[in-house]
C-alpha positions as CSV (number, residue, x, y, z in Angstrom):
1,M,115.6,105.4,152.2
2,I,119.2,104.5,151.7
3,R,119.4,107.3,149.1
4,K,118.5,109.8,151.8
5,W,121.3,108.6,154.1
6,F,124.0,108.7,151.4
7,G,123.0,111.7,149.5
8,G,120.4,112.5,146.9
9,G,117.8,114.1,149.3
10,D,114.2,113.7,148.5
11,E,114.7,113.3,144.7
12,E,112.6,110.6,143.2
13,D,114.4,107.8,141.5
14,E,113.8,107.8,137.7
15,P,114.0,104.4,136.1
16,P,116.7,104.2,133.4
17,R,115.4,104.8,129.8
18,T,115.1,101.5,127.9
19,D,112.9,102.6,124.9
20,Y,115.6,103.6,122.5
21,A,114.7,103.3,118.8
22,L,117.3,102.5,116.2
23,E,117.1,106.0,114.7
24,D,118.0,107.4,118.2
25,L,121.6,106.1,117.9
26,Q,124.4,108.5,118.8
27,V,128.1,108.1,118.8
28,G,129.0,106.0,121.8
29,Y,125.8,104.0,121.9
30,L,125.8,100.2,121.8
31,V,123.5,98.0,119.8
32,D,123.2,94.2,119.2
33,F,123.0,92.8,115.7
34,D,123.7,89.3,114.4
35,L,124.8,88.0,117.9
36,K,127.4,90.8,118.2
37,T,127.5,94.1,120.1
38,W,128.4,97.0,118.0
39,E,129.5,100.5,119.1
40,V,128.5,103.6,117.2
41,I,131.7,105.3,116.3
42,G,130.5,107.8,113.7
43,Y,127.5,109.6,112.3
44,N,126.9,111.4,109.0
45,V,124.1,112.9,107.0
46,Y,123.9,112.7,103.2
47,D,122.0,115.4,101.4
48,Y,120.8,114.6,97.9
49,D,119.3,118.1,97.0
50,G,117.0,118.1,100.0
51,F,116.5,114.4,100.4
52,E,118.5,113.4,103.4
53,T,119.7,110.0,104.6
54,R,121.4,109.3,107.9
55,E,124.3,106.9,108.4
56,W,125.8,105.4,111.6
57,E,129.3,103.8,111.5
58,L,129.3,100.7,113.7
59,R,132.3,98.8,115.0
60,C,132.6,95.4,116.6
61,G,136.3,94.4,117.2
62,E,138.0,94.9,113.8
63,E,134.7,94.8,111.8
64,V,133.2,98.1,110.7
65,R,129.7,98.4,109.1
66,F,127.6,101.3,107.9
67,L,123.9,101.5,108.8
68,E,121.9,103.9,106.6
69,L,118.4,105.1,107.1
70,A,116.4,106.6,104.2
71,V,112.8,107.7,104.8
72,D,110.7,108.2,101.7
73,D,106.9,108.9,101.9
74,G,107.0,107.8,105.6
75,Q,108.6,104.4,104.7
76,A,111.9,103.7,106.5
77,E,114.5,101.7,104.5
78,W,117.5,100.4,106.4
79,V,120.7,99.3,104.6
80,L,123.7,97.7,106.3
81,T,127.0,97.8,104.3
82,R,130.7,97.1,104.7
83,K,133.5,98.8,102.8
84,I,135.1,96.7,100.1
85,G,138.1,97.3,97.9
86,L,137.2,98.7,94.5
87,R,139.6,96.1,93.0
88,Q,137.2,93.4,94.2
89,L,134.9,94.6,91.4
90,D,135.9,94.6,87.8
91,P,139.2,96.5,87.7
92,E,137.9,98.7,84.8
93,V,135.1,100.2,87.0
94,A,137.2,103.3,88.0
95,A,138.6,103.7,84.5
96,A,135.0,103.6,83.1
97,I,133.9,106.4,85.5
98,I,137.0,108.5,84.6
99,D,136.5,108.0,80.8
100,S,132.7,108.3,80.5
101,G,131.5,109.7,83.8
102,D,129.6,106.6,84.7
103,P,130.4,103.0,85.8
104,P,129.1,100.0,83.8
105,E,125.4,99.1,84.0
106,E,126.4,95.8,85.6
107,V,129.3,95.0,88.0
108,R,130.2,91.7,89.6
109,L,131.4,91.0,93.1
110,A,132.5,87.4,94.0
111,G,130.7,86.2,90.9
112,R,127.4,87.8,91.8
113,P,126.0,90.4,89.3
114,Y,124.7,93.7,90.5
115,L,122.6,95.8,88.2
116,A,122.6,99.7,88.2
117,V,119.5,101.2,89.9
118,E,120.3,104.9,90.1
119,S,123.0,107.6,90.4
120,S,122.9,110.7,92.5
121,A,125.1,113.5,93.6
122,G,125.0,115.1,97.0
123,Q,126.9,116.3,100.0
124,M,128.0,114.4,103.1
125,R,128.1,116.3,106.4
126,E,130.2,114.6,109.0
127,G,128.5,114.5,112.4
128,G,125.4,115.8,110.7
129,G,126.4,119.4,110.4
130,G,128.9,121.8,109.0
131,R,130.0,122.1,105.4
132,G,129.4,119.1,103.3
133,H,131.8,117.1,101.1
134,E,130.6,116.6,97.6
135,F,130.3,113.1,96.1
136,V,128.6,111.2,93.3
137,N,127.0,107.8,94.2
138,W,125.9,104.9,92.0
139,S,123.6,102.3,93.5
140,Y,123.3,98.7,92.4
141,E,121.1,95.8,93.5
142,S,121.6,92.0,93.1
143,E,119.2,90.3,90.7
144,E,117.0,89.0,93.5
145,G,117.0,92.5,95.1
146,E,118.3,91.5,98.5
147,R,121.9,92.7,98.2
148,V,123.1,96.2,97.5
149,L,126.3,97.7,96.1
150,F,127.3,101.4,96.2
151,I,130.2,103.0,94.3
152,S,131.1,106.5,95.4
153,Q,133.3,109.1,93.8
154,W,134.7,111.8,96.2
155,G,137.1,113.6,93.9
156,E,138.6,113.1,90.5
157,R,140.2,109.8,91.4
158,D,138.9,108.9,94.9
159,F,136.5,106.0,94.6
160,R,135.0,103.8,97.3
161,A,132.7,100.8,97.2
162,Y,130.3,99.3,99.8
163,E,128.4,96.1,99.7
164,G,125.6,94.9,101.9
165,E,122.0,94.1,102.4
166,Y,118.6,95.5,103.3
167,V,117.9,95.0,107.0
168,E,114.9,95.6,109.3
169,E,114.8,97.6,112.5
170,Y,113.7,94.6,114.6
171,Q,117.0,92.9,113.8
172,F,118.8,95.4,116.1
173,T,118.2,94.9,119.8
174,D,119.4,96.1,123.2
175,I,120.2,99.7,122.3
176,L,122.0,101.3,125.1
177,P,123.6,104.7,125.6
178,G,127.3,104.6,125.8
179,K,130.0,106.5,127.6
180,K,129.5,109.6,125.5
181,E,125.8,110.3,126.3
182,K,125.3,113.6,128.1
183,P,122.5,114.0,130.7
């Protein structure tokens, strides 16, 4: 009734949408994880010769994390990583890639060994579209298989490293559209 008096006519009120899934995230959305609220500040698609993964860049204060979704044979696999300095690994990792084209089969981070799982090349499309940026990626897992490590090469001498863990969709709650959602 009040809506009729102050504008809006006879339009029916629609309840706000509350059924967002993690894969619905868009830039500007908010999501809770590990007792913190994270804002989605970036989105990328990685294409490995037709096999695509999706990545959302999340920020909470000064912390930045990368949430990646890979769906293989209908199974969703979520990985949450953070960027680390390549120097936190064996300082010879980049030199080994430059010399032989591949990093060592085992690398260490904070005393924990990570074993090589696979390597792949692809293209990263910022925002999910447009021309891609070529890269090579090496994936590692900890001995118990719970932690992951990625080393990426984006040019002749541009190397990046990311470390993290496998996560489950249910660990992320209260997904809300942010200021950048369009009606």
